[in-house]
Backbone bond lengths (Angstrom), bond angles and torsions (degrees), N, CA, C in turn:
res aa  C-N    CA-C-N  psi(-1)  N-CA   C-N-CA  omega(-1)  CA-C   N-CA-C  phi
1 M - - - 1.464 - - 1.520 110.40 -
2 K 1.327 116.92 -41.40 1.452 121.86 -179.47 1.521 111.11 -62.11
3 S 1.351 117.86 -42.94 1.456 120.86 -178.74 1.524 110.94 -65.91
4 T 1.328 117.66 -33.13 1.463 121.52 177.80 1.510 110.48 -63.32
5 K 1.346 116.54 -42.76 1.463 120.98 178.75 1.518 111.09 -63.06
6 I 1.320 116.99 -42.24 1.466 121.28 -179.91 1.521 109.80 -63.23
7 T 1.345 117.04 -43.82 1.461 121.29 179.36 1.512 110.99 -60.93
8 T 1.357 116.24 -40.58 1.466 121.15 179.49 1.516 111.22 -63.42
9 V 1.337 116.57 -44.05 1.455 121.09 179.59 1.519 110.88 -62.42
10 V 1.345 116.06 -44.32 1.462 120.06 179.45 1.522 110.34 -60.93
11 A 1.336 117.21 -42.18 1.467 121.21 179.51 1.510 111.23 -61.64
12 L 1.343 116.98 -41.43 1.462 120.93 179.43 1.519 111.05 -64.89
13 V 1.332 116.29 -40.69 1.458 120.13 179.50 1.525 110.57 -63.75
14 L 1.345 116.54 -41.24 1.456 119.76 -179.85 1.521 111.17 -68.37
15 A 1.359 116.55 -36.22 1.461 120.11 -179.19 1.518 111.19 -69.36
16 A 1.323 117.18 -39.07 1.465 122.16 177.68 1.517 106.92 -114.41
17 G 1.306 117.26 96.63 1.454 121.65 -172.19 1.509 113.39 -66.82
18 A 1.315 115.71 143.97 1.454 121.21 173.15 1.518 108.28 -83.86
19 A 1.321 116.07 127.26 1.464 120.47 -175.66 1.517 110.47 -106.09
20 G 1.308 115.07 167.22 1.456 119.73 172.52 1.519 109.99 -68.23
21 A 1.311 116.41 155.54 1.459 120.47 -175.95 1.521 111.22 -83.87
22 A 1.350 115.61 134.71 1.461 119.82 171.05 1.523 108.80 -66.16
23 V 1.324 116.24 150.39 1.466 120.54 -178.77 1.522 109.15 -129.26
24 V 1.317 115.42 148.04 1.465 120.71 176.62 1.522 108.65 -72.57
25 S 1.326 116.45 123.38 1.460 120.10 179.46 1.526 112.49 -110.43
26 G 1.328 117.24 -1.17 1.452 119.60 177.42 1.520 111.55 175.29
27 T 1.313 116.03 155.61 1.454 122.14 174.67 1.516 108.46 -134.95
28 G 1.313 115.92 152.97 1.451 120.08 -179.93 1.506 110.50 -170.63
29 T 1.325 116.26 -151.81 1.457 122.13 178.78 1.530 109.20 -136.73
30 I 1.326 115.01 160.19 1.459 120.37 175.19 1.512 108.59 -143.58
31 N 1.326 116.03 139.94 1.454 121.04 -179.13 1.527 109.67 -95.97
32 L 1.339 115.40 124.16 1.451 121.83 175.17 1.519 108.62 -128.19
33 Y 1.309 116.80 119.48 1.457 123.01 176.63 1.526 112.32 54.04
34 G 1.345 114.58 41.21 1.452 120.51 173.08 1.511 116.42 87.31
35 T 1.321 117.71 2.18 1.464 121.28 179.47 1.523 109.47 -124.01
36 S 1.327 116.57 138.95 1.455 121.70 179.45 1.527 110.24 -91.80
37 Y 1.325 116.45 129.10 1.459 122.18 -178.74 1.532 110.07 -123.26
38 P 1.331 117.49 149.93 1.467 119.69 177.20 1.522 111.69 -72.57
39 V 1.334 115.89 144.66 1.457 121.53 176.83 1.524 109.00 -134.38
40 T 1.326 115.16 138.67 1.466 122.20 178.61 1.524 109.13 -120.78
41 Q 1.317 116.59 131.62 1.462 121.84 178.30 1.525 109.55 -99.04
42 W 1.331 115.13 123.05 1.460 122.11 177.38 1.528 109.05 -109.52
43 R 1.312 117.36 120.83 1.465 121.74 175.49 1.524 108.97 -79.00
44 T 1.327 116.75 127.79 1.461 122.31 -173.65 1.534 112.53 -106.74
45 L 1.301 116.75 23.31 1.458 124.19 -168.53 1.528 114.26 -42.20
46 S 1.330 117.96 -53.68 1.463 120.57 -173.64 1.523 112.88 -112.24
47 D 1.331 117.66 20.43 1.467 120.90 -173.47 1.523 114.20 -69.13
48 A 1.332 117.47 -18.61 1.473 120.40 175.95 1.523 110.85 -102.87
49 G 1.334 117.09 11.76 1.455 120.27 -177.21 1.511 112.74 74.03
50 T 1.339 116.73 18.00 1.465 122.07 178.45 1.529 108.32 -114.57
51 T 1.314 116.16 -175.89 1.468 119.68 -177.63 1.517 113.20 -89.54
52 G 1.356 117.66 -6.89 1.459 117.26 -176.72 1.511 113.26 -165.05
53 F 1.341 118.21 66.78 1.463 121.53 -179.11 1.526 109.68 -67.62
54 D 1.344 116.06 114.29 1.468 121.87 -177.40 1.528 109.39 -114.07
55 P 1.323 117.97 89.58 1.471 121.47 -170.11 1.517 112.68 -59.07
56 E 1.340 114.24 133.51 1.460 120.62 -177.61 1.522 111.92 -124.91
57 S 1.330 117.85 -11.66 1.460 120.90 176.14 1.520 109.05 -143.90
58 L 1.332 115.10 148.43 1.457 122.44 -179.39 1.525 109.71 -140.60
59 T 1.309 116.38 148.62 1.460 121.33 163.45 1.510 107.96 -151.45
60 F 1.335 116.76 147.22 1.461 121.98 -179.91 1.518 107.39 -115.57
61 Y 1.340 115.76 125.59 1.462 119.77 -177.80 1.519 109.94 -147.14
62 N 1.320 115.93 127.11 1.468 122.58 172.26 1.530 112.22 53.60
63 G 1.339 116.42 44.57 1.458 121.35 175.96 1.514 115.42 83.89
64 T 1.332 117.65 1.55 1.460 121.30 -177.27 1.522 110.73 -121.79
65 L 1.325 115.79 137.26 1.452 122.43 174.58 1.526 108.25 -98.39
66 Y 1.331 116.36 127.45 1.462 121.73 179.83 1.528 108.85 -113.92
67 A 1.335 116.13 142.64 1.456 121.40 -177.93 1.524 109.72 -142.23
68 S 1.331 115.75 145.02 1.464 120.10 171.62 1.518 108.95 -140.42
69 A 1.329 115.92 172.22 1.463 121.15 -173.63 1.522 108.78 -148.22
70 D 1.331 115.77 -175.82 1.460 120.36 176.37 1.527 110.26 -57.74
71 E 1.343 114.53 160.69 1.464 119.74 -169.94 1.519 114.87 -81.70
72 G 1.324 119.32 -8.35 1.457 121.47 -175.44 1.515 113.71 -59.81
73 S 1.325 115.99 152.49 1.471 120.45 -176.57 1.521 112.65 -66.36
74 S 1.329 117.74 -19.43 1.463 120.08 176.23 1.530 111.44 -98.81
75 A 1.344 116.60 7.43 1.463 121.30 178.08 1.528 108.04 -118.58
76 G 1.331 117.70 -114.68 1.462 119.66 -179.13 1.511 114.33 -87.73
77 N 1.342 116.86 -20.44 1.468 122.03 176.85 1.527 112.33 54.19
78 G 1.351 116.86 35.29 1.454 120.34 178.00 1.515 114.38 72.42
79 R 1.330 117.33 26.70 1.467 121.12 -176.16 1.522 112.19 -115.78
80 L 1.319 114.73 147.36 1.461 122.98 177.33 1.528 107.64 -110.12
81 V 1.326 116.33 120.21 1.467 122.23 -173.50 1.529 109.59 -99.60
82 S 1.321 116.10 140.37 1.465 122.21 -179.34 1.524 111.01 -121.66
83 Y 1.331 115.79 138.44 1.470 123.44 174.51 1.530 108.37 -128.73
84 I 1.323 116.23 148.48 1.467 120.64 170.86 1.526 106.34 -118.46
85 P 1.335 117.66 90.65 1.469 120.65 -168.27 1.522 114.91 -74.99
86 G 1.338 117.90 -21.91 1.456 119.82 -177.53 1.515 112.05 66.28
87 A 1.331 114.68 -164.08 1.461 120.76 -174.65 1.521 112.82 -70.45
88 T 1.335 117.76 -22.03 1.461 120.52 -174.59 1.529 113.50 -96.98
89 G 1.338 118.01 -7.04 1.456 120.10 -176.73 1.514 113.12 74.16
90 D 1.316 116.80 32.86 1.460 122.28 -177.20 1.528 110.59 -80.54
91 L 1.330 117.02 122.36 1.465 121.78 -179.10 1.529 112.42 -107.80
92 T 1.327 116.49 22.15 1.464 120.66 -176.46 1.519 112.21 -57.69
93 A 1.339 116.71 -46.06 1.463 120.22 -173.82 1.522 110.28 -102.61
94 S 1.326 116.42 132.65 1.455 120.82 177.60 1.519 110.33 -140.53
95 T 1.325 115.37 152.78 1.459 122.19 172.12 1.529 107.33 -131.95
96 F 1.323 116.57 166.70 1.453 118.23 178.12 1.520 110.62 -144.73
97 V 1.326 115.29 157.22 1.462 122.67 169.90 1.518 107.28 -124.43
98 T 1.315 116.21 155.11 1.457 121.14 176.03 1.519 109.09 -91.79
99 M 1.328 115.82 132.18 1.460 121.38 178.56 1.523 109.73 -88.63
100 G 1.308 115.93 157.38 1.450 120.30 179.80 1.517 112.68 -68.54
101 N 1.320 116.87 167.93 1.459 122.50 -179.62 1.521 111.67 -90.61
102 N 1.322 115.17 151.76 1.460 122.22 169.22 1.516 106.73 -100.40
103 G 1.321 116.61 96.85 1.461 120.28 -171.58 1.510 109.37 66.36
104 G 1.339 116.79 -122.82 1.458 119.95 179.63 1.511 113.13 -97.46
105 S 1.328 117.09 11.30 1.470 120.14 -175.63 1.520 111.99 -113.82
106 R 1.317 115.77 140.98 1.456 120.07 172.40 1.520 109.64 -64.05
107 W 1.324 115.72 153.18 1.462 120.41 177.69 1.525 109.02 -84.99
108 G 1.324 116.45 127.60 1.461 121.17 178.18 1.512 109.67 -123.90
109 G 1.300 116.51 77.14 1.463 121.67 -171.51 1.521 114.17 -61.81
110 E 1.343 116.61 119.62 1.459 121.37 171.29 1.518 111.42 -91.54
111 G 1.315 117.05 -8.90 1.453 121.58 178.46 1.508 110.62 -141.07
112 L 1.344 116.60 141.95 1.461 122.85 178.43 1.522 109.02 -140.81
113 T 1.329 116.74 137.69 1.454 120.59 172.28 1.518 108.83 -156.18
114 V 1.322 116.21 170.63 1.460 122.35 178.36 1.523 108.09 -124.58
115 N 1.339 116.33 124.05 1.460 121.59 173.85 1.520 107.79 -82.37
116 T 1.312 115.87 102.92 1.476 121.53 -174.21 1.522 112.69 -91.18
117 S 1.328 118.65 5.27 1.465 121.19 -171.99 1.518 113.50 -78.79
118 G 1.332 117.60 -21.64 1.455 120.23 -175.47 1.519 113.70 85.37
119 A 1.335 117.08 4.19 1.462 120.38 179.66 1.522 109.51 -145.99
120 G 1.330 115.39 149.91 1.456 120.13 175.17 1.517 113.69 90.85
121 Y 1.319 115.07 -166.03 1.460 123.35 -174.09 1.531 110.74 -61.66
122 G 1.330 116.02 124.38 1.457 121.07 176.85 1.511 115.20 76.45
123 S 1.335 118.32 8.16 1.468 119.69 -179.82 1.522 109.92 -74.11
124 F 1.307 115.77 164.32 1.462 119.06 -176.89 1.527 109.59 -156.88
125 G 1.316 114.81 162.48 1.453 120.93 176.98 1.513 110.58 -101.00
126 P 1.329 117.34 -174.18 1.468 120.48 179.35 1.521 111.61 -55.13
127 G 1.324 115.61 132.85 1.458 120.44 175.91 1.510 114.96 77.29
128 G 1.338 118.07 11.34 1.456 118.91 -176.23 1.507 113.39 -128.61
129 L 1.318 118.08 51.21 1.463 123.01 -173.56 1.532 111.73 -55.27
130 K 1.343 114.67 132.58 1.455 122.52 175.66 1.524 108.64 -133.22
131 F 1.322 116.50 155.34 1.456 122.26 174.56 1.520 109.34 -119.42
132 V 1.321 115.58 143.61 1.459 121.13 168.22 1.516 106.40 -96.24
133 S 1.327 116.50 129.91 1.455 120.70 -173.14 1.516 110.63 -134.83
134 V 1.337 115.17 153.17 1.457 122.44 176.55 1.525 108.34 -123.61
135 D 1.321 115.93 129.72 1.465 122.11 175.82 1.519 107.04 -117.17
136 S 1.314 116.90 115.44 1.458 121.35 -173.60 1.518 110.33 -108.22
137 R 1.344 116.03 125.38 1.461 120.66 179.69 1.524 109.63 -141.15
138 G 1.303 115.69 131.72 1.455 119.30 177.62 1.507 112.26 64.18
139 S 1.341 116.52 -127.00 1.463 120.76 -175.87 1.524 112.46 -103.27
140 N 1.318 117.44 16.89 1.460 119.82 178.22 1.518 109.65 -148.02
141 A 1.318 115.51 175.79 1.462 120.91 178.19 1.519 108.63 -139.09
142 T 1.319 114.77 163.78 1.457 121.20 179.27 1.521 108.53 -131.12
143 G 1.329 116.18 136.22 1.453 121.34 173.33 1.515 109.82 -101.62
144 A 1.334 116.09 150.19 1.460 120.60 177.06 1.519 109.55 -157.21
145 V 1.308 114.87 158.15 1.459 122.46 173.21 1.521 107.97 -100.47
146 I 1.324 116.55 126.12 1.466 122.09 175.79 1.517 107.57 -94.25
147 N 1.324 117.45 114.94 1.458 121.90 -175.97 1.529 109.24 -86.39
148 F 1.322 114.47 79.21 1.458 122.88 -168.00 1.528 112.88 -62.00
149 D 1.326 117.60 -36.88 1.463 120.28 -175.28 1.527 113.53 -91.21
150 D 1.334 117.89 3.67 1.458 118.99 173.36 1.525 109.31 -67.38
151 G 1.316 117.15 142.36 1.454 120.58 -177.87 1.520 112.23 -68.95
152 G 1.314 115.17 157.48 1.450 121.04 175.77 1.515 113.14 80.08
153 S 1.308 114.50 -173.66 1.464 121.58 -178.49 1.527 107.94 -146.18
154 P 1.341 119.04 138.97 1.464 126.53 3.41 1.526 112.57 -77.32
155 K 1.337 115.15 166.30 1.457 121.03 176.46 1.527 108.35 -78.60
156 P 1.315 117.81 118.92 1.466 119.63 -170.96 1.529 113.05 -66.75
157 L 1.335 115.18 149.53 1.450 122.63 173.16 1.526 108.96 -95.92
158 S 1.328 115.79 147.36 1.462 120.16 175.02 1.519 108.61 -142.38
159 G 1.328 115.69 169.03 1.459 120.30 177.17 1.517 113.84 62.04
160 I 1.326 117.85 31.07 1.472 120.89 -177.21 1.526 109.24 -63.64
161 T 1.343 115.67 127.01 1.462 120.51 -174.49 1.527 110.99 -145.49
162 A 1.303 116.55 147.46 1.463 121.84 179.04 1.524 110.19 -76.75
163 L 1.338 115.65 141.43 1.458 122.60 -179.60 1.523 109.06 -137.04
164 P 1.338 117.21 161.94 1.468 118.67 171.37 1.520 110.06 -67.75
165 E 1.317 116.80 159.91 1.462 121.15 179.57 1.523 109.50 -54.09
166 S 1.329 116.20 117.91 1.468 122.14 -173.11 1.522 110.08 -137.09
167 D 1.337 115.46 152.34 1.460 120.17 -178.19 1.522 113.87 -108.43
168 D 1.324 118.34 -17.77 1.459 120.18 179.34 1.519 108.17 -166.79
169 V 1.333 115.27 168.26 1.455 121.62 179.79 1.528 108.75 -142.79
170 A 1.328 116.24 145.77 1.464 120.99 176.43 1.517 108.87 -141.55
171 W 1.321 116.53 141.03 1.463 121.24 173.64 1.525 108.12 -86.03
172 V 1.336 116.75 123.71 1.471 122.27 -179.01 1.520 107.36 -111.57
173 G 1.327 115.48 94.67 1.455 121.11 -173.33 1.514 113.55 -59.74
174 E 1.315 117.22 -37.17 1.464 120.20 -178.38 1.528 111.75 -59.55
175 R 1.322 116.76 -35.05 1.465 121.30 179.15 1.528 112.56 -92.80
176 N 1.349 116.80 -9.01 1.460 121.86 -172.27 1.529 110.22 54.34
177 Q 1.345 114.27 43.12 1.461 120.76 -176.32 1.521 110.43 -143.35
178 F 1.328 114.55 161.36 1.453 121.79 168.64 1.521 108.64 -94.64
179 G 1.329 115.81 140.72 1.448 120.85 171.06 1.512 109.25 -108.77
180 L 1.333 117.49 122.11 1.462 122.51 177.35 1.523 109.02 -107.19
181 L 1.327 116.67 131.72 1.460 120.25 174.62 1.515 108.46 -79.96
182 L 1.322 115.77 113.12 1.457 120.87 -174.97 1.515 110.62 -84.23
183 D 1.313 115.30 131.53 1.458 121.17 -174.64 1.532 112.52 -66.54
184 V 1.305 117.69 -27.49 1.454 120.89 -173.48 1.523 112.84 -62.38
185 D 1.357 117.68 -36.78 1.467 119.29 -177.04 1.528 113.89 -148.18
186 G 1.334 117.79 6.98 1.462 120.50 179.37 1.508 114.19 77.19
187 S 1.337 118.02 9.28 1.463 119.82 179.02 1.524 110.29 -80.58
188 I 1.337 115.55 163.76 1.464 121.28 175.44 1.520 107.91 -93.54
189 G 1.325 116.65 115.67 1.453 121.27 173.78 1.515 108.70 -89.54
190 W 1.337 116.64 130.03 1.469 120.22 -174.98 1.526 110.33 -94.92
191 F 1.340 115.10 130.86 1.459 123.00 -179.47 1.524 107.75 -124.80
192 N 1.326 117.00 142.74 1.460 118.97 -178.00 1.523 110.94 -72.00
193 N 1.333 116.94 -177.36 1.469 118.61 -173.50 1.522 113.15 -74.27
194 A 1.332 117.43 -0.97 1.459 121.59 170.63 1.524 111.25 -99.94
195 L 1.342 117.10 8.56 1.460 125.15 -178.14 1.535 111.04 62.18
196 V 1.328 114.68 43.00 1.460 122.05 174.59 1.522 107.96 -113.42
197 A 1.329 117.07 133.31 1.458 121.77 -175.80 1.523 111.44 -60.45
198 T 1.348 115.77 136.16 1.463 121.35 177.18 1.530 111.64 -90.83
199 G 1.326 116.28 -13.33 1.454 119.94 -178.34 1.510 113.91 86.42
200 T 1.332 117.76 6.16 1.460 121.38 178.24 1.524 110.04 -115.97
201 S 1.331 115.85 153.28 1.457 120.48 179.35 1.519 109.77 -147.28
202 T 1.334 115.29 163.45 1.457 123.24 -178.93 1.521 108.86 -130.56
203 P 1.335 119.50 125.86 1.469 119.94 -179.94 1.525 112.43 -70.92
204 T 1.324 116.81 147.19 1.473 121.74 170.46 1.521 107.51 -123.31
205 F 1.342 118.08 -91.65 1.455 121.18 174.29 1.526 109.19 -155.88
206 E 1.327 115.83 155.48 1.461 121.17 179.69 1.525 110.46 -59.64
207 G 1.327 116.18 139.30 1.457 120.59 177.52 1.507 114.23 83.50
208 A 1.345 118.13 7.90 1.468 120.42 178.25 1.528 109.75 -62.64
209 K 1.330 116.82 135.79 1.465 121.17 -174.47 1.528 113.72 -128.12
210 G 1.337 117.57 -28.62 1.454 119.81 -175.16 1.516 111.56 -131.56
211 I 1.332 116.57 146.74 1.460 121.29 -177.15 1.518 109.93 -142.20
212 T 1.329 116.36 143.26 1.459 121.90 171.69 1.514 108.39 -148.37
213 V 1.325 116.06 167.07 1.463 121.94 -177.02 1.519 109.22 -123.56
214 V 1.331 115.90 135.93 1.458 122.36 176.48 1.522 108.18 -132.41
215 S 1.313 116.11 170.71 1.463 119.28 175.44 1.521 109.50 -74.82
216 S 1.318 116.55 145.32 1.458 119.21 176.44 1.528 110.46 -67.09
217 A 1.339 116.70 -24.39 1.471 119.86 176.41 1.526 110.43 -63.78
218 W 1.337 117.50 -37.98 1.472 120.61 177.83 1.518 110.54 -66.84
219 V 1.326 117.16 -43.77 1.462 121.25 179.53 1.527 110.69 -61.07
220 Q 1.337 116.46 -39.20 1.467 119.13 179.11 1.522 110.80 -70.15
221 R 1.340 117.10 -40.60 1.468 119.98 -178.58 1.523 111.70 -65.50
222 V 1.323 116.64 -41.81 1.458 120.31 -174.44 1.525 112.03 -84.53
223 F 1.328 116.93 -45.88 1.458 120.18 -173.49 1.530 114.36 -110.01
224 G 1.340 116.94 -8.39 1.456 120.11 176.77 1.510 114.78 82.42
225 F 1.359 118.84 15.03 1.457 121.82 -177.68 1.534 110.90 -92.18
226 S 1.314 116.33 131.47 1.459 121.27 175.12 1.522 109.12 -94.18
227 A 1.334 116.42 141.55 1.453 121.70 179.63 1.521 109.04 -132.14
228 L 1.325 116.09 151.85 1.453 121.25 177.64 1.520 111.51 -87.43
229 T 1.331 116.59 -6.18 1.458 121.12 179.54 1.527 109.15 -111.56
230 T 1.322 116.41 160.57 1.466 119.89 -176.15 1.525 112.91 -81.74
231 Q 1.337 116.57 -15.35 1.457 120.87 177.41 1.526 109.82 -124.30
232 A 1.320 115.41 161.13 1.459 121.47 175.91 1.524 108.11 -131.66
233 V 1.326 115.40 153.97 1.456 122.53 -179.19 1.524 108.57 -111.56
234 V 1.325 116.39 126.14 1.459 121.86 176.91 1.521 107.83 -105.64
235 V 1.330 115.71 127.75 1.468 121.79 -176.24 1.521 108.94 -123.87
236 V 1.334 116.03 136.54 1.464 120.77 175.40 1.521 108.89 -124.02
237 G 1.341 115.93 156.77 1.452 120.39 178.73 1.508 111.13 -144.90
238 K 1.331 115.48 149.66 1.462 119.07 -175.77 1.519 112.74 -89.39
239 E 1.342 118.03 -13.44 1.454 119.33 176.21 1.525 108.09 -73.48
240 T 1.321 117.15 103.02 1.475 125.89 -173.04 1.520 111.84 65.54
241 N 1.326 118.00 9.35 1.465 123.34 175.54 1.525 111.39 52.69
242 R 1.330 115.54 95.54 1.449 121.54 -176.50 1.513 111.58 -130.77
243 L 1.342 114.57 161.79 1.462 121.88 177.35 1.517 108.30 -138.96
244 G 1.327 116.12 132.50 1.458 121.58 176.54 1.515 110.28 -133.95
245 I 1.333 116.06 151.92 1.464 122.08 178.46 1.525 108.33 -122.58
246 F 1.339 116.57 133.80 1.457 122.75 -177.18 1.523 108.86 -135.42
247 D 1.339 116.52 152.87 1.455 116.89 169.51 1.527 107.96 -79.15
248 T 1.315 117.51 175.95 1.460 119.41 -172.76 1.522 112.79 -75.73
249 Q 1.330 117.65 -1.82 1.459 121.61 173.08 1.525 111.50 -100.16
250 G 1.343 116.55 -0.80 1.454 120.77 175.92 1.513 115.34 97.34
251 N 1.329 118.25 4.63 1.465 121.01 177.86 1.521 110.01 -77.81
252 A 1.332 116.59 129.69 1.463 120.93 -178.32 1.519 110.48 -70.40
253 L 1.327 116.18 136.10 1.467 122.68 174.17 1.523 106.43 -107.49
254 G 1.332 116.52 98.89 1.451 119.69 -173.99 1.524 109.91 80.70
255 S 1.313 115.78 -179.61 1.463 121.43 -178.62 1.527 110.49 -90.76
256 V 1.322 115.83 159.33 1.466 120.70 173.58 1.525 107.74 -67.86
257 Q 1.337 116.02 131.44 1.461 122.05 -175.03 1.529 111.86 -101.05
258 S 1.313 116.44 135.93 1.458 120.89 170.38 1.520 108.66 -79.83
259 L 1.315 116.90 131.97 1.459 121.93 -178.81 1.523 108.42 -90.68
260 L 1.336 115.15 94.65 1.468 122.18 -174.91 1.525 109.26 -125.16
261 P 1.327 117.10 80.87 1.464 119.91 -177.33 1.526 112.34 -71.73
262 V 1.317 114.89 160.68 1.463 122.85 173.78 1.532 107.28 -114.91
263 G 1.322 117.13 127.69 1.463 120.72 178.24 1.514 113.77 100.02
264 V 1.330 117.86 -24.17 1.461 123.15 173.19 1.528 107.41 -133.41
265 S 1.322 116.53 166.91 1.459 120.97 -179.66 1.519 110.02 -119.67
266 F 1.331 116.44 136.82 1.455 122.01 171.79 1.525 108.19 -99.96
267 S 1.335 116.72 138.10 1.458 120.65 179.49 1.525 111.72 -106.21
268 E 1.343 117.69 -70.86 1.461 121.33 -179.26 1.530 108.92 -136.69
269 I 1.334 115.60 96.48 1.461 120.43 179.72 1.524 108.78 -76.56
270 E 1.331 115.84 117.83 1.461 122.22 -173.22 1.519 113.96 -111.47
271 A 1.336 117.81 -21.95 1.461 119.00 -174.00 1.516 110.00 -154.16
272 V 1.342 114.99 160.74 1.458 121.49 -178.99 1.526 108.99 -142.05
273 A 1.329 115.74 143.11 1.463 122.66 172.25 1.524 107.10 -142.86
274 I 1.324 116.64 152.17 1.469 120.23 -174.92 1.523 110.03 -133.40
275 D 1.325 115.31 133.21 1.461 124.10 171.25 1.521 106.62 -101.83
276 E 1.334 116.75 100.25 1.461 120.60 -176.37 1.526 111.96 -66.26
277 L 1.327 117.19 -37.92 1.460 120.86 -176.13 1.523 111.04 -60.93
278 N 1.331 116.92 -43.04 1.459 121.38 -175.37 1.526 113.44 -104.79
279 D 1.324 117.27 9.40 1.468 122.43 175.80 1.532 111.83 53.89
280 K 1.321 115.11 55.49 1.464 121.07 178.74 1.530 110.00 -123.78
281 I 1.334 115.14 132.01 1.460 121.49 171.64 1.518 107.79 -107.57
282 Y 1.339 116.96 125.10 1.461 122.56 179.26 1.526 108.60 -105.81
283 L 1.328 116.02 128.76 1.454 122.36 -178.58 1.530 109.16 -121.72
284 A 1.334 116.86 121.78 1.462 120.90 178.14 1.520 109.19 -85.36
285 D 1.322 116.18 127.23 1.465 122.91 -178.63 1.525 107.62 -116.38
286 E 1.332 115.61 96.64 1.463 119.99 -172.91 1.530 112.45 -61.89
287 A 1.325 117.60 -48.70 1.464 120.66 -174.40 1.526 112.24 -68.75
288 A 1.337 116.88 -30.08 1.467 120.55 -179.91 1.522 112.52 -90.63
289 L 1.349 117.81 2.15 1.459 122.32 -177.47 1.528 110.41 48.11
290 S 1.327 114.94 53.81 1.461 120.43 -171.54 1.520 111.69 -146.15
291 I 1.323 114.28 157.87 1.460 122.31 164.77 1.519 106.63 -120.28
292 H 1.333 116.37 123.18 1.463 121.73 178.04 1.528 108.70 -93.89
293 V 1.322 116.80 135.18 1.460 122.17 -179.61 1.529 108.64 -113.28
294 V 1.334 115.42 113.33 1.462 121.61 179.06 1.521 108.40 -101.38
295 S 1.333 116.98 125.65 1.465 122.32 178.67 1.515 108.67 -96.87
296 V 1.324 117.10 116.90 1.463 121.24 -172.83 1.525 111.78 -121.22
297 P 1.344 117.66 70.37 1.463 117.87 174.73 1.512 110.31 -62.08
298 S 1.317 116.03 151.50 1.463 120.62 -178.32 1.524 110.17 -63.80
299 P 1.346 117.71 160.57 1.469 120.09 177.96 1.519 113.30 -53.31
300 A 1.334 117.23 -36.73 1.465 119.94 178.78 1.515 111.21 -63.49
301 S 1.350 116.26 -40.80 1.462 120.08 178.63 1.517 110.95 -66.04
302 L 1.336 116.59 -39.92 1.459 119.97 177.90 1.523 111.04 -62.70
303 A 1.331 116.01 -38.98 1.468 119.75 178.99 1.520 111.00 -64.11
304 L 1.345 116.66 -41.36 1.460 120.22 178.68 1.524 111.24 -64.66
305 L 1.357 116.00 -39.23 1.458 119.39 177.04 1.521 110.54 -62.69
306 G 1.334 116.14 -40.88 1.458 120.20 179.23 1.517 112.18 -63.50
307 L 1.337 116.47 -41.28 1.464 120.47 178.35 1.518 111.17 -65.16
308 A 1.365 115.39 -41.03 1.466 118.55 179.50 1.518 110.70 -63.74
309 F 1.344 116.75 -41.55 1.461 121.03 179.62 1.527 110.21 -64.22
310 A 1.334 116.66 -42.87 1.456 120.46 179.11 1.522 110.57 -63.20
311 G 1.331 116.66 -38.67 1.456 120.08 179.03 1.509 112.03 -64.57
312 R 1.341 116.15 -39.17 1.474 118.61 178.56 1.527 110.49 -65.60
313 R 1.338 116.41 -38.56 1.461 119.11 -179.87 1.525 110.52 -65.17
314 R 1.343 117.35 -40.75 1.473 119.82 179.69 1.510 110.93 -65.10
315 S 1.351 116.06 -38.87 1.461 119.36 -177.02 1.519 112.81 -67.03
316 R 1.361 116.44 -21.10 1.467 120.13 -178.90 1.528 111.93 -85.01
317 K 1.342 116.31 -14.36 1.461 118.38 -176.73 1.521 111.24 -76.91
């Protein structure tokens, strides 16, 4: 009985690989919509068990941050990396699984999302987590479902389908649609819940590379923006590194922001994920082999911190 348990543990370890630990390589601040927030740069060099994991896609689901990269053996090597950052955005510990192949090629997901609706492409029931992913190569892209909770390794791909050249994908529950960031002009191409093009699109900005969806209530609480829709779309781009927020009909909420941190450097921001509960924005920086963690407490929280700091200073006098 004891040997059976040991064999099971070894199998689990092999199926979910232990990766090298990300390390903090810098801290600083970044200004978003007139407020300065702290940012921490985590180097992800060996987080996929390779020599240079350069994250190109992110999604945050159920307390876990997931990341993938190009398929090369010195990049992501067909692996999906998982972090449980907690309230502080700590990326010290990571694990990875190997994704299935698309024909003879490793999967190098440039886009990751979770269809939480329970219906359509990539949907799942309790205990059956799946990801919808986009792998873009050359002049076309491919969509696939990563069957994350299937036993063994690699995690098989299903629903492989041809797509237009795309840089990221997000499930937008309010529309019951997928939004794909189209490489041709950075617009959001809308696809139904079967991942079939609807023929409609929404402009964002040139060079847009990463997309995620948050509640409009979070956007209003943190940044003070009101929206007529229940969800908002956050888009980032590596051309001069920018971030924009839109409602699900494409109306801009505030201006597009240049990502110009102080104390750390951004190279090529490719993806974004948000933890609403802990007010964390995660930015994948492919060229810097890093994930930047921006802590964005609401204005009310910042005011309370300021009052507490002022009180400590008075008490020392």
